[in-house]
C-alpha positions in Angstrom: -24.5 8.1 -58.4 -27.0 9.2 -55.9 -28.7 7.0 -53.2 -32.0 7.9 -51.4 -32.4 6.3 -48.0 -35.2 6.2 -45.6 -37.7 4.0 -43.5 -38.9 2.3 -46.7 -35.5 0.7 -47.4 -33.6 0.8 -44.2 -33.5 1.6 -40.4 -32.0 4.4 -38.4 -31.3 3.0 -34.9 -30.4 4.7 -31.7 -29.0 2.7 -28.7 -28.7 4.0 -25.3 -27.2 2.6 -22.1 -27.8 3.2 -18.5 -25.8 4.4 -15.4 -26.3 5.6 -11.9 -26.7 3.9 -8.6 -30.1 2.5 -9.7 -28.9 1.4 -13.1 -30.1 -2.1 -12.5 -33.7 -0.9 -12.5 -33.2 0.8 -15.9 -33.1 -0.5 -19.5 -30.6 -0.4 -22.3 -32.8 1.0 -25.1 -32.9 0.2 -28.9 -35.1 2.8 -30.6 -35.8 3.3 -34.3 -36.4 6.6 -36.0 -39.5 6.1 -38.0 -39.4 9.3 -40.1 -36.1 10.1 -41.7 -34.4 10.7 -45.1 -30.9 10.7 -46.3 -29.3 11.3 -49.6 -25.8 9.9 -50.4 -24.0 11.3 -53.4 -21.0 9.2 -54.8 -20.1 11.2 -57.9 -17.4 13.7 -58.5 -18.3 15.7 -55.3 -19.4 13.0 -52.8 -21.8 14.2 -49.9 -24.1 12.9 -47.4 -27.3 14.8 -46.0 -29.7 13.4 -43.4 -32.8 14.7 -41.7 -34.7 13.0 -38.9 -38.0 13.8 -37.3 -37.2 14.2 -33.5 -40.8 13.1 -32.7 -40.5 9.8 -34.5 -38.7 7.7 -32.2 -40.1 4.3 -31.3 -38.8 1.9 -28.7 -38.1 -1.5 -30.3 -36.4 -3.1 -27.3 -35.5 -2.6 -23.7 -32.9 -5.0 -22.4 -31.8 -5.4 -18.7 -33.7 -3.9 -16.0 -35.4 -5.5 -13.0 -38.8 -5.8 -14.8 -39.3 -6.3 -18.5 -40.2 -3.0 -20.4 -43.9 -3.0 -20.9 -45.9 -1.5 -23.8 -47.0 1.6 -21.7 -43.3 2.4 -20.8 -42.3 1.8 -24.5 -45.0 4.4 -25.5 -44.0 6.8 -22.8 -40.2 6.9 -23.5 -40.5 8.6 -27.0 -42.9 11.3 -25.4 -40.2 11.9 -22.7 -37.5 12.2 -25.4 -39.7 14.8 -27.2 -40.7 16.8 -24.3 -37.8 16.7 -22.0 -34.8 15.8 -24.1 -34.9 16.8 -27.8 -37.8 19.3 -27.3 -38.7 19.1 -30.9 -35.4 20.5 -32.1 -34.3 19.4 -35.6 -31.8 16.5 -36.2 -29.9 17.3 -39.3 -26.5 16.1 -40.6 -24.6 17.8 -43.6 -21.3 16.3 -44.7 -18.3 18.6 -45.0 -16.0 15.9 -46.5 -16.8 12.5 -47.9 -14.0 10.1 -49.1 -14.6 6.8 -50.9 -12.1 3.9 -50.9 -13.6 0.8 -52.4 -16.5 -0.2 -50.2 -15.5 2.2 -47.4 -17.0 5.7 -47.2 -15.5 7.9 -44.6 -17.7 10.8 -43.6 -17.0 14.0 -41.7 -19.7 16.7 -41.2 -21.7 18.7 -38.9 -24.6 17.2 -36.9 -27.3 19.6 -35.5 -28.8 18.1 -32.3 -30.2 19.7 -29.2 -30.3 23.0 -31.1 -26.5 23.1 -31.5 -24.2 22.0 -34.3 -21.0 19.9 -33.6 -18.6 17.9 -35.9 -19.1 14.2 -36.3 -16.9 11.6 -38.0 -18.1 8.1 -39.0 -17.5 5.3 -41.6 -20.1 3.6 -43.8 -19.7 0.4 -45.8 -21.4 -0.1 -49.1 -21.5 -3.6 -50.5 -21.7 -4.5 -54.2 -25.3 -5.6 -53.5 -26.2 -1.9 -52.3 -26.3 -2.9 -48.6 -25.1 0.2 -46.7 -24.3 0.1 -43.0 -22.4 2.1 -40.4 -22.7 3.9 -37.1 -21.5 6.8 -35.1 -20.9 7.2 -31.3 -22.2 10.4 -29.8 -22.1 11.9 -26.4 -24.9 14.1 -24.9 -22.1 16.2 -23.1 -20.5 17.1 -26.5 -23.6 19.1 -27.2 -23.6 20.6 -23.6 -26.6 18.3 -22.7 -26.8 16.5 -19.4 -28.1 13.0 -20.1 -31.8 12.4 -18.9 -32.1 11.1 -15.3 -34.9 9.8 -13.0 -35.3 8.6 -9.6 -33.7 11.8 -8.2 -30.6 11.2 -10.4 -30.0 7.7 -9.4 -31.0 6.3 -12.8 -29.4 8.0 -15.8 -29.0 7.4 -19.5 -25.5 6.9 -20.2 -23.7 9.9 -21.8 -22.6 7.9 -25.0 -25.2 6.7 -27.4 -24.8 4.9 -30.7 -26.7 5.9 -34.0 -26.6 3.2 -36.6 -28.0 3.0 -40.2 -28.6 -0.3 -42.0 -30.1 0.1 -45.4 -30.5 -1.3 -48.9 -29.4 1.7 -51.0 -31.3 2.3 -54.1 -30.0 4.7 -56.8 -32.2 7.6 -57.5 -30.5 7.5 -60.8 -32.3 4.2 -61.5 -35.6 6.0 -61.1 
């Protein structure tokens, strides 16, 4: 059975934290990737492949901070991510091993991010109703990338971030 996932039937969310001496001024961000596609194969040779457009981040929420995150800041953050962090480099995941045990899907594979490829492991849960959810924790430093900082380094994005998927899986076998 094959499932096709994307923005029409799910969300791909990235959550970041903050750090540094001026962290009270910053925001914890929840962003959605608005252009992505994934294919989950659960047949004889289970596999997962995902591709996300690095220029399609949209800030959904900014919590914390001294001042609320305004619309202008919400629009500027994805531009900064594109120009100064990801620099348009592809975001791709290809599984190397997928094991299915009931509703639990354990996934190992290679994530291409910041122009480098590194191993990533995470778990997905697939309900009988087709609801698919899971997350992975990543660190900028695992890819040799220093997290973005501002205010002369006193406000930093935390090294660790979370990527989560929440979707209603539809079988491509069903048409």
